[in-house]
C-alpha positions as a printed Julia matrix, in Angstrom:
326×3 Matrix{Float64}:
 109.97   76.6   101.45
 109.77   80.06  103.0
 110.61   80.89  106.61
 107.03   82.06  107.05
 105.71   78.61  106.06
 108.12   76.98  108.51
 106.91   79.31  111.24
 103.3    78.32  110.51
 104.22   74.61  110.77
 106.1    75.14  114.04
 103.11   76.96  115.5
 100.84   74.07  114.49
 103.21   71.48  115.99
 103.32   73.47  119.23
  99.53   73.89  119.27
  98.87   70.16  118.86
 101.44   69.12  121.47
 100.14   71.68  123.95
  96.55   70.53  123.33
  97.54   66.96  124.27
  96.93   65.49  120.83
 100.29   63.66  120.76
 100.92   64.37  117.05
 103.25   62.3   114.87
 105.26   63.19  111.79
 102.72   61.28  109.69
  99.64   63.04  111.13
 101.26   66.47  110.89
 102.5    65.85  107.35
  98.99   64.92  106.26
  97.38   67.95  107.9
 100.0    70.44  106.68
 100.32   68.8   103.23
 104.09   68.35  103.36
 106.44   65.39  103.48
 107.32   63.62  106.73
 110.95   64.65  106.3
 109.88   68.32  106.44
 108.13   67.71  109.78
 111.16   65.9   111.17
 113.36   68.85  110.13
 110.95   71.24  111.87
 111.09   69.15  115.04
 114.9    69.14  114.93
 114.91   72.93  114.49
 112.57   73.35  117.46
 114.73   71.15  119.66
 118.18   72.38  118.59
 117.52   76.09  117.98
 114.53   76.85  120.19
 115.24   74.44  123.04
 111.88   72.69  122.74
 111.74   69.66  125.14
 110.02   67.37  122.61
 109.99   63.64  123.39
 108.12   60.57  122.14
 105.41   59.3   124.48
 105.48   55.6   123.61
 102.26   54.86  125.5
 100.36   57.5   123.53
 102.3    57.0   120.3
 103.04   60.68  119.7
 105.09   63.72  120.69
 104.83   65.58  123.98
 106.7    68.2   126.01
 108.7    66.85  128.95
 108.42   70.34  130.44
 104.83   71.59  130.0
 105.85   75.12  131.09
 108.15   75.59  128.07
 106.95   78.27  125.65
 107.88   79.23  122.11
 109.91   82.47  121.83
 107.51   85.41  121.85
 109.24   86.75  118.74
 110.54   84.39  116.07
 113.39   85.9   114.06
 116.24   84.78  111.85
 119.83   85.96  111.84
 119.17   87.91  108.64
 116.19   89.63  110.22
 118.29   90.56  113.25
 120.9    92.1   110.96
 118.23   94.03  109.05
 116.82   95.24  112.37
 120.23   96.39  113.56
 120.96   98.25  110.32
 117.57   99.95  110.5
 118.27  101.13  114.05
 121.72  102.44  113.14
 120.53  104.19  109.98
 117.57  105.7   111.81
 119.86  106.94  114.59
 122.21  108.64  112.14
 119.86  109.85  109.42
 116.69  110.64  111.34
 118.63  112.61  113.91
 120.21  112.14  117.28
 116.98  113.29  118.95
 115.69  109.78  118.36
 118.6   108.0   120.03
 116.86  107.53  123.38
 113.56  106.11  122.02
 115.48  103.93  119.54
 117.64  102.4   122.27
 114.52  101.92  124.37
 112.85  100.08  121.49
 115.9    97.83  121.11
 115.82   96.99  124.81
 112.11   96.14  124.75
 112.45   93.91  121.68
 115.52   92.21  123.15
 113.61   91.45  126.34
 110.78   89.95  124.29
 113.11   87.49  122.59
 113.33   84.37  124.72
 115.51   81.33  124.32
 118.73   81.17  122.28
 117.73   83.86  119.79
 118.68   87.35  120.93
 119.74   90.76  119.66
 123.48   91.34  120.11
 123.92   94.89  118.85
 127.45   95.16  120.21
 128.64   92.19  118.15
 126.91   93.46  115.03
 128.23   97.0   115.52
 131.82   95.76  115.28
 131.19   94.76  111.64
 129.49   97.9   110.32
 130.26  101.62  110.38
 127.99  104.5   109.39
 129.14  108.08  109.05
 126.57  110.54  110.35
 125.55  113.37  108.02
 126.4   116.93  109.01
 122.83  117.72  109.97
 121.43  120.44  112.21
 119.87  119.03  115.37
 116.09  118.71  115.55
 114.38  118.3   118.91
 112.4   115.11  119.3
 109.43  116.93  120.87
 109.3   119.38  117.96
 109.07  116.51  115.49
 106.38  114.81  117.58
 104.38  118.05  117.81
 104.63  118.66  114.07
 103.64  115.06  113.36
 100.56  115.5   115.55
  99.64  118.76  113.8
  99.98  117.09  110.38
  97.85  114.14  111.46
  95.11  116.27  113.01
  95.24  119.13  110.43
  95.98  121.8   113.05
  97.8   125.09  112.63
 101.23  125.6   114.18
 103.01  128.75  115.26
 106.73  129.22  115.79
 109.65  131.61  115.8
 111.56  130.83  112.61
 115.11  131.78  111.64
 115.43  132.64  107.94
 119.05  131.9   107.07
 119.44  133.87  103.83
 118.02  137.01  105.49
 119.64  136.31  108.89
 116.43  137.27  110.65
 113.91  135.72  113.06
 110.15  136.12  112.77
 106.85  134.65  113.91
 105.17  132.2   111.53
 101.76  130.53  111.41
 101.72  127.54  109.07
  99.48  124.77  107.77
 101.7   121.65  108.12
 101.47  118.9   105.49
 104.55  116.69  105.52
 107.9   116.04  107.24
 110.78  115.44  104.82
 114.29  114.23  105.71
 117.15  115.12  103.38
 120.68  113.99  104.32
 119.74  113.95  108.0
 118.12  117.41  108.03
 114.38  117.61  108.78
 112.16  119.92  106.74
 108.48  120.73  107.16
 106.46  121.08  103.98
 103.8   123.63  104.89
 101.48  126.22  103.42
 102.23  129.76  104.52
  99.06  131.89  104.61
 101.24  135.03  104.71
 103.09  134.03  101.51
 100.08  132.21  100.01
 102.32  129.39   98.89
 103.84  126.04   99.93
 107.41  126.13  101.21
 110.12  124.13  102.98
 110.89  125.08  106.6
 114.0   123.71  108.3
 112.94  122.11  111.59
 116.33  122.86  113.16
 115.64  126.6   112.75
 112.32  126.47  114.59
 111.89  127.77  118.14
 108.88  127.75  120.48
 106.77  125.54  118.23
 103.14  125.39  119.38
 100.25  123.33  118.0
  97.07  125.41  117.99
  93.55  124.21  118.69
  92.45  125.81  115.43
  92.3   123.37  112.53
  92.52  123.87  108.77
  91.02  122.16  105.74
  93.74  120.45  103.64
  94.04  122.01  100.2
  92.8   119.48   97.69
  94.84  120.91   94.82
  98.15  120.26   96.61
 100.25  117.45   95.1
 103.04  116.44   97.49
 104.87  114.36   94.87
 104.89  117.22   92.39
 106.05  119.63   95.08
 108.99  117.45   96.12
 109.94  116.81   92.48
 110.08  120.53   91.77
 112.98  121.12   94.17
 116.63  120.16   93.84
 118.05  119.0    97.17
 115.35  121.05   99.0
 116.32  124.2    97.08
 113.3   125.72   95.39
 112.47  128.77   93.29
 109.39  130.15   91.61
 109.01  128.02   88.48
 110.65  124.78   87.24
 112.93  125.17   84.23
 114.95  122.79   82.06
 118.5   122.27   83.35
 121.35  120.63   81.42
 124.79  119.9    82.85
 127.6   118.22   80.91
 130.1   116.04   82.78
 133.4   114.93   81.26
 134.66  111.34   81.12
 136.48  111.84   84.43
 133.32  112.39   86.49
 130.68  110.68   84.3
 131.11  107.29   86.05
 130.13  108.93   89.34
 127.05  110.59   87.81
 125.5   107.76   85.82
 123.63  105.12   87.72
 122.53  107.48   90.5
 119.16  109.15   90.96
 119.92  112.86   91.35
 116.38  114.01   90.53
 113.03  112.4    89.72
 112.92  114.02   86.26
 116.51  113.3    85.2
 117.51  111.97   81.79
 121.05  111.13   80.71
 122.55  111.45   77.25
 125.81  109.54   76.71
 128.64  110.97   74.57
 131.29  109.19   72.5
 134.12  110.7    74.5
 132.88  108.97   77.67
 131.16  112.03   79.07
 127.43  112.61   79.5
 124.8   115.31   79.79
 122.35  115.22   82.69
 118.99  116.91   82.04
 116.24  117.61   84.56
 113.49  120.09   85.44
 113.64  121.99   88.7
 113.12  125.42   90.21
 115.99  124.94   92.68
 118.71  126.61   90.62
 120.6   127.71   93.74
 120.91  124.09   94.8
 122.0   123.03   91.31
 124.72  125.72   91.26
 126.14  124.61   94.62
 126.05  120.99   93.45
 127.77  121.71   90.1
 130.55  123.79   91.62
 131.84  120.85   93.64
 132.86  119.12   90.38
 135.1   122.0    89.29
 136.27  121.86   85.67
 134.66  118.44   85.18
 131.12  119.92   84.98
 129.68  122.61   82.7
 126.2   124.13   82.91
 124.65  124.24   79.44
 121.18  125.51   80.37
 119.41  127.6    81.45
 121.32  130.73   80.45
 120.75  132.46   83.81
 122.22  129.51   85.71
 125.24  129.35   83.39
 125.78  133.08   83.93
 125.44  132.74   87.73
 128.0   129.91   87.82
 130.42  131.9    85.64
 130.11  134.95   87.91
 130.72  132.79   90.99
 133.84  131.27   89.4
 135.19  134.73   88.51
 134.6   135.92   92.07
 136.34  132.82   93.45
 139.28  133.33   91.11
 139.62  136.92   92.28
 139.44  135.83   95.92
 142.24  133.3    95.45
 144.6   135.58   93.52
 148.07  135.78   95.1
 148.49  138.87   97.24
 150.71  141.51   95.62
 154.27  141.59   96.93
């Protein structure tokens, strides 16, 4: 039976004992429609694991608490649930950003305090068995994320000073915020830019003096968040999605197959052990940076402009690494 069903039985046993009904294994088994052995196992669990002071009242012919002040743990968890909770905290700390470390640790402390009896959260013991490597993400201020979340929820405009990396400039922006997106630890705001008349990604770590305005906006009904996210490649986005094909040789194919690189991807296997990955995206800049890391093991087949851009980058790199003349 499931742990949830056991929890429901334990709650019923506790309710009847506390109400002075002096239940027995037979009466509980009949009410809960289980065997007497199941009830006895539940009683043993309550006594051994939860410290329940259950005893038989021979005069009344049923179970009672020798200490009427004893209470069930306010939160009932299993070892597996504690592990899942710990992993969630650690992953959130590392992938949602260090700005959340303080509230995360505060949440752990509050939950730990709510667990009474022998069951408790021992993060230090669990931490010795698991290691996570933090992504190389730009820091995002907790208050900025909270402000943006509020603006998204209440459909309110936001203003900010934004640093545009590829132009190396700062400028004032007024945006209609729609969604917060985390990619490899970096936070991005999906927003509509009235000045550009288009939806774009905005890196939260490049925002300064973010302010939520009192002025609201009507969400655009024709906007499809799923389609917008699918159009990009690792948050790189261009004007129009195109068909992309990249061939990987047998050396790197095992590391490509079996992973979801893009929502639209399709893989064609080759007899030599290699494969061709096909997808549709407008983020050709992101695809080029991704392909170059595989060196001679990857070859762009399409589109022609991406193949040309990769070839030009390789020629420039080759020139840069030429030995200096003697």
